[in-house]
C-alpha positions in Angstrom: 7.2 -155.6 -128.8 8.9 -154.0 -126.0 8.5 -154.7 -122.5 6.8 -152.5 -119.7 10.2 -151.8 -117.9 12.3 -151.0 -121.3 9.6 -148.7 -122.8 9.3 -146.9 -119.3 12.9 -146.4 -119.1 13.0 -145.0 -122.6 10.4 -142.7 -122.1 12.2 -141.2 -118.9 15.4 -141.4 -120.4 14.8 -139.6 -123.7 11.5 -137.9 -123.7 11.0 -136.2 -120.2 11.6 -137.8 -116.8 8.4 -138.8 -115.3 6.9 -139.9 -118.6 7.8 -143.7 -118.0 6.2 -143.8 -114.7 2.9 -142.0 -116.2 2.9 -144.6 -119.2 3.2 -147.5 -116.5 -0.1 -146.0 -114.4 1.9 -144.1 -112.3 0.4 -140.9 -113.0 0.5 -138.8 -109.7 4.2 -139.8 -109.4 4.8 -139.3 -112.9 3.7 -135.6 -112.9 5.4 -135.2 -109.6 8.8 -135.7 -111.4 7.6 -134.0 -114.3 6.7 -130.8 -112.2 10.1 -131.0 -110.0 12.5 -131.2 -113.3 10.3 -128.4 -114.7 11.0 -126.2 -111.8 14.6 -127.2 -111.5 14.9 -126.4 -115.5 13.3 -123.2 -114.7 15.7 -122.1 -112.4 18.5 -123.4 -114.4 17.5 -121.2 -117.1 16.8 -118.2 -115.1 20.4 -118.7 -113.4 22.0 -118.8 -116.9 20.0 -116.0 -118.2 21.2 -113.8 -115.2 24.9 -114.5 -116.1 24.3 -113.7 -119.6 23.0 -110.4 -118.6 25.6 -109.6 -116.2 27.7 -110.5 -119.0 26.5 -108.0 -121.5 26.2 -105.4 -118.9 29.7 -105.7 -118.2 30.9 -105.5 -121.7 28.5 -102.3 -122.2 29.9 -100.7 -119.4 33.7 -101.2 -120.3 32.9 -100.3 -123.9 33.8 -103.2 -125.4 32.9 -104.3 -128.9 29.5 -106.1 -129.1 30.4 -108.5 -132.0 30.1 -112.0 -132.1 34.0 -112.6 -131.3 34.1 -110.8 -128.2 31.1 -112.1 -126.9 32.1 -115.8 -127.5 35.7 -115.1 -125.9 33.9 -113.6 -123.3 31.8 -116.5 -122.8 34.1 -119.2 -123.6 34.9 -120.0 -120.1 31.5 -120.6 -119.0 30.7 -123.8 -120.8 31.7 -126.1 -117.8 30.7 -126.1 -114.0 30.9 -122.6 -113.0 31.3 -120.7 -109.9 28.1 -120.4 -109.1 27.3 -122.9 -106.4 23.7 -122.6 -106.8 23.9 -123.3 -110.7 26.1 -126.3 -109.9 23.6 -127.6 -107.2 20.9 -127.4 -109.7 22.7 -128.9 -112.6 23.6 -131.7 -110.0 19.9 -132.1 -108.6 18.7 -132.2 -112.5 21.1 -134.6 -113.5 20.6 -137.1 -110.4 16.9 -136.7 -110.4 16.9 -137.8 -114.3 18.7 -140.8 -113.4 16.4 -141.8 -110.3 13.4 -141.4 -112.5 15.1 -143.9 -115.1 15.7 -146.1 -112.5 12.5 -145.6 -110.7 10.6 -146.3 -114.1 12.4 -149.6 -114.6 11.8 -150.7 -111.0 7.8 -149.9 -111.6 7.9 -151.5 -115.0 9.4 -155.1 -113.5 6.7 -155.2 -110.5 
């Protein structure tokens, strides 16, 4: 049988940050973490979609072909961190929050 801290860590790491806290009985804390991560994911996806729409609009204005190859070439450089400071900040907050959630679940499981 798996001990509480390992189970909580796995839930927070592999399912969703905050689920480990909920499994340990810290429901308010878990739901707060889940809510914060959902808001961050919404903002991240919104920023990415906004960038995608601007690329499509730019391609339409320039009269570029709208085939898979040209879209792929246009978006190839966007795979890593972008020049969008807001998006980079959101991504870093999400990653740091996920790590903190994992560590917090482990700490709470050891109590």
